[in-house]
N, C-alpha and C positions, 0 to 999 in steps of 0.2 A: 784170860781171854786174849790179852796182847800177845802172849807167847804163841798161842795157837794160831793167831792171825799172821805172825811173822813166819811160823813154819809153813803155813799155807802159801804165803807169798814166795818163800824160797822154793817150795815144791814145784810151783808152776811159773817160775820167773822166766824160763826160757820159752814158754808158750805165749807170752804177751810181749809185744814189741812196741816200744814207744815211737810215736811219729818223729820226734827229733833225732832218733837214732837210725832212721831209715835213709838209705841212699835211693832218693826217689827215681832217679834216672835208671838205675839198675832194676828197681822194682817194676817200673813201667815196661821196660824192654823185655824182662824175663816173663812178665805176665802175658805179653803179646805173643812171645814165642811159644809158651806153654798152651795158650788158647788155640794157636793154629794147629799144634800137634794134637790136642784133645779133639778138636773139631774134625780133624782128619780121621780119627778113630771112630767118632760117634756120628758123623754125617749120614752114613747109610741108615742108621736108626731114625734119624730125623726125617729122611725121605720117606721111609716106610710109614712112620707115624703120620706124616702130612698127607700122604695118599690115603691112609685108612680113615683119617678124620674128614677128608673132603666130602663134599655133598654128592659128588659124582661117583664115588667109589664106596660101595657098601659091601665089602668083601671080608672074608676071614683074613687073618694075618698072613697065613701061608700062601694064599691066593695073591695077595698084594705083592709079596716078595717075588713069587714066580712071574708076575706080570711085569714088574720093573726089570727083572733080569732078561725076560724075553724081549722087551723093548730096546734095551741098550747094553745088555751085558753088565759087567761090574761098573762100567762108566755111568750107567743109569743111576746108580746109587750115589753118584757124586755130581749129579747135575745141579748147577747153581753154586757149588762149593767155592769157586773162584770168586764169585760175587760176594758171598758171605764173608769170606776171609779178607778180601782186599779192602772192604769198607769198615768191617767191624773190629779189626785189630787195633786201630787207633782208639776206637770206643772203649775197648778193653783196658787199654793203658789208662784212660781217663777214669774208668770204673774202679780200678784197683787203687789208684791214688785217692780218689774221692772217698771210698769206703774206709780206708786207713785213717785219713784225716778226720772224717766225721766220727768214727768210732773213738778216736782219741779225744775229740772235743766233748762228746757225750759222757765219756767215762772219767775224764780228768777234771772237768769243771766242778769244783766243790760247791758252787752256788746252786747247781741244779738239784732238783728233788731226787730222792733215792730211786723213785719209780722210773724217772727218765734215764738215770744211769743204768739201771738194770735192763731197761729197754733200748739201750744204745745200739746193739746189733740190729734190732728191728728197724729203728729209725734210719741208721746209716745204710742198711741194706736196701730199704725202700727208696730213699733219696738217690742213692747211687744207681739203681736200676732206672729211675726216671731220667737221669743224666744219660745213661748209656742208651736208652731207647731213642733218644734224639738222633744217635748215630745208626742204630741197628734196625730200625723199623723199615726204611726203604729197601735195604738189601734182603731182609727177610721176605717182604712182600714179593720182590722180584723172584727170589728163589722159590717161593711157594708156587707162583704162577708157572715157573719153568718146569715144575714136576707135576702140574695138573694134567691128568691123562685126557681131559676133554679138549685140550688145546691142540691146534694143528701145528703151530709153530712154537718151539720150546727154547729158542735162543734168547739170551738176555736182551739183545738189541730189539727183537721183536716185542718182547714184553714191555720194555721201557717205552717204545714208540706208541704201542696200544694204550698204556697207562696214560701217557701225556696227552694223547689225542682225545681220549674219552673223559678224563677226570682232571687233567692238569696236575699241578703239584700236590694237590690234596689226595690224589690217588696213591701217592707214595707214602702217605700217612693214614691210610684207610684203617680204621679200627684202632687208632692210636690210643684214645682214652681207655679202651678195653685192654690194650696191651699194658698200659700203666697198671691197671688193676691186676691183671694176670701175672706179669712179671714182678711187679712190686710185691704182691702177696707171696709169690714163690721165693723171691730173693730174701724178703724179710723173714719167712719161715725157715729158710735154710740157714741163714746166719744166726738167727735166735737159737735154733736147736744145736747147731754146730758149736757156737761159742760156749754155750752152757754145758754141753756134753764134754767139750775139750777141757774145760776147767776141772771136771771130775774124772775123766777117763783118758785124757790126752797122753799120759805117760805109762799107761798100763800095758803089760805084755810086750816088753821091749823085744824087737827083732834084730837089734844091732844098731850100729852107727854108720853114718855116711860122713866121714870127716868128724866134725864135732856135733853133727846133727843126730839126735836120738830118733831112730825110726821105730815106731811102735804099732802094734795091731790096734791099740785104742784109737789112734788117729784115723786109721782106716775105717773103723767101725763108726766113729763120729761123722765122717764124710758121707758114708753110705746111708746111715740113718737119717741124716739131715735131708739128703736128696729124696729118700723115700717119702718123708713127711711133706716136702715141698711138692712132689709130683701128685701125691694123694689130694692135697689141698687144691692144687692148681689145674689138674687135668680137665675137670668139667668146663672151667672157664676157657681153657686152652682150646677145646673143641669148638666152642662158640666163636672164639677169636679166629681160628683158622678158617671156618666156613665163611665168616664175614669177609675176611681178607681175600679169599679165593673166589669170591662172588664177582666174576668179571661181568656177568649179565645184570647186575643190580637187582637181583631177585629179592634180596632182603633190605628192609628199610633201616634196621638197626639190630643191636644185639638181642634185644627183647624179642623181636620178630624171629630171629634165628632160633632162640630158645623154645619159643612156643611151637614152631613148626617141627623142630627136632623131637620134642616130647610127644607131639601128636602122631608122628610117623614112626618113631623108633622107641619111644618110651624112655624111662630113666637110663636104660642100658646104653642108649646113644651117647650119653655124657661120658661114658667110660671108653669110648673109641680111642684107640692108640694108646691106652693106659699101660698095656703089658710091654710093648717095645720101649716106651718112654721110661717106665719103671726100671727095666733091666738096664738100659743104657745109662740112665742117670744115676742109679745106685752104683754101678761100676765107676762111672765118671766121678761121682762124689768121693768114693773111696780114693781114687787116684788123684783127684784134684786136691783133697785135703793134704796129701803128702806133698804134691808139688807146690801148693800154696804155702805150706809151712817151710819147705825148702827155700822157696823164692824169698820169704821173709827173713829166713835165718841168714842166707847169704847176701841179702840186701841190707843187712844191719851193719852200721859203722861201729867201730870199737866204742864201747861205752866208757865214759870218763870214770876214773878211779875216785871213789868217794873219799878215800883217805889221802888223796893228793890235794893239798891245799891250793894248788894252782889251777885245778880243774873246776 
């Protein structure tokens, strides 16, 4: 059994990076750069999803896409992008460091029960999402209001002034508890599925190397599957959260009110609004992110000390 454990450890040693071997500054900067690039690719899907999930837009996906294009051309699909990127990039840096540190703590502390160590990715993902949301909630609400088709003024300044005048600072955190549930659940699901699939399939079907980094189809599959699982679990909650946050007229009292009205008017299918564009974009982004995530970790890792060197 010891021999099998050693073989398993050697087989996946390059897939698990210890916290003390990470260059934290390089990891944070790389994560922010990758996030900005990823959002640039995926933001049109987010705009489409948000418009489709809003209470004022009950149209098929193709009609939403045509409407956004008619209103602003390609620029319409990037309305609010500068707000989302400018504020959430620092949050992404904190998220990356927080996840790696917490995963290391949960998996390396021998005093913790085995169940806690096995659930390390879930706990680390949930807590990291909570920390990230403190940064990301205000810009997401501003960006959502900017793409709301029922609004007459779509500039960031107009949205901020209206939010502050009507709701004060609380308006920038509208639906925050629900966001914790939605993003925390999705983040925990993603990391749990990804980390456990990576241990089994992370090195399968090698596609070549980037320097010393092993690029494999297994990593792509792990990321895409993890994203599909997270979207499937989180989309119903995301519909409720989006409608609550875009409710500038305070029509809804709380998340339960949103849910009951949605089910009464649209039935269970209403909870699947925006599922297709979210699934397509997140599955693609998950596959891409798994590679960029592993690349960032790989090239953010300092040289490991040689165990045979008595001075190390």
